[in-house]
C-alpha positions as CSV (number, residue, x, y, z in Angstrom):
1,M,-12.2,-51.1,-96.4
2,E,-15.9,-50.9,-97.0
3,E,-15.5,-54.2,-99.8
4,T,-14.1,-56.8,-96.6
5,V,-16.3,-55.5,-94.1
6,L,-19.8,-56.3,-96.4
7,K,-18.3,-59.3,-97.2
8,I,-18.0,-60.4,-93.4
9,L,-21.9,-58.9,-92.8
10,M,-22.6,-61.3,-95.6
11,E,-20.6,-64.5,-94.3
12,L,-23.2,-63.5,-91.5
13,N,-26.0,-62.7,-92.2
14,E,-26.5,-61.8,-95.4
15,E,-29.7,-59.9,-94.7
16,I,-28.2,-58.1,-92.8
17,L,-26.8,-56.1,-96.6
18,T,-30.7,-55.2,-96.9
19,Y,-31.5,-54.2,-93.7
20,K,-33.5,-50.9,-93.1
21,G,-33.7,-51.1,-89.5
22,D,-32.2,-49.4,-86.6
23,N,-31.4,-52.6,-84.5
24,L,-29.5,-55.7,-85.7
25,Y,-30.0,-57.3,-82.4
26,R,-33.6,-57.2,-82.2
27,D,-35.0,-57.5,-85.5
28,G,-33.0,-61.3,-85.0
29,L,-30.9,-60.8,-87.7
30,L,-27.2,-61.3,-85.1
31,D,-27.3,-61.9,-81.8
32,S,-24.7,-61.6,-79.1
33,F,-22.5,-64.9,-80.0
34,Q,-22.4,-63.4,-83.5
35,V,-21.5,-59.7,-82.5
36,I,-18.3,-62.1,-81.1
37,D,-17.4,-63.4,-83.7
38,L,-18.0,-60.1,-86.1
39,A,-15.2,-58.4,-83.8
40,A,-12.7,-60.9,-84.1
41,E,-13.1,-61.4,-87.5
42,L,-13.0,-56.8,-88.3
43,E,-10.4,-57.1,-86.2
44,E,-8.5,-59.6,-87.8
45,K,-9.7,-59.0,-91.3
46,L,-8.5,-55.1,-90.8
47,G,-5.7,-55.5,-88.3
48,I,-7.7,-52.8,-85.8
49,E,-8.5,-53.0,-82.3
50,I,-12.1,-52.9,-80.9
51,D,-11.9,-52.4,-76.9
52,P,-15.1,-54.3,-75.2
53,E,-16.4,-51.4,-74.3
54,M,-17.5,-50.4,-78.1
55,V,-19.4,-53.3,-78.9
56,I,-22.6,-51.5,-78.1
57,L,-25.4,-51.4,-80.0
58,E,-25.3,-47.9,-81.4
59,N,-21.6,-49.5,-83.1
60,F,-24.0,-52.9,-84.9
61,A,-26.8,-51.1,-85.0
62,N,-27.3,-51.8,-89.0
63,K,-25.0,-52.1,-91.6
64,D,-24.1,-48.6,-92.2
65,A,-23.7,-48.4,-88.0
66,I,-21.2,-51.6,-89.3
67,L,-19.6,-49.2,-91.2
68,G,-19.3,-45.8,-89.8
69,F,-17.6,-47.4,-86.5
70,V,-15.0,-49.2,-88.7
71,K,-14.0,-46.3,-90.6
72,K,-14.0,-44.2,-87.3
73,T,-12.5,-47.0,-85.9
74,M,-9.2,-47.3,-88.0
75,E,-8.7,-43.9,-88.8
76,E,-8.1,-43.4,-85.1
77,Q,-5.8,-46.4,-85.0
78,D,-4.4,-44.7,-87.9
79,A,-3.9,-41.3,-85.9
80,G,-2.8,-42.7,-82.7
């Protein structure tokens, strides 16, 4: 899972992989259109469903937040 997420992020903007901040939006590495593309790509490649209400800064703030969000989403969907 992690490798797939990192590959998607690299294709979107490789700077995300080395970004150390906490707001990809503010720092110009991700915009609203890219977030939608990212969510769709994660859904397609990982077979998960991302609720539009979960596409918030907290879940997409940086690489670690995205990985944590995807892991949590996968665990919840596997359990459900």
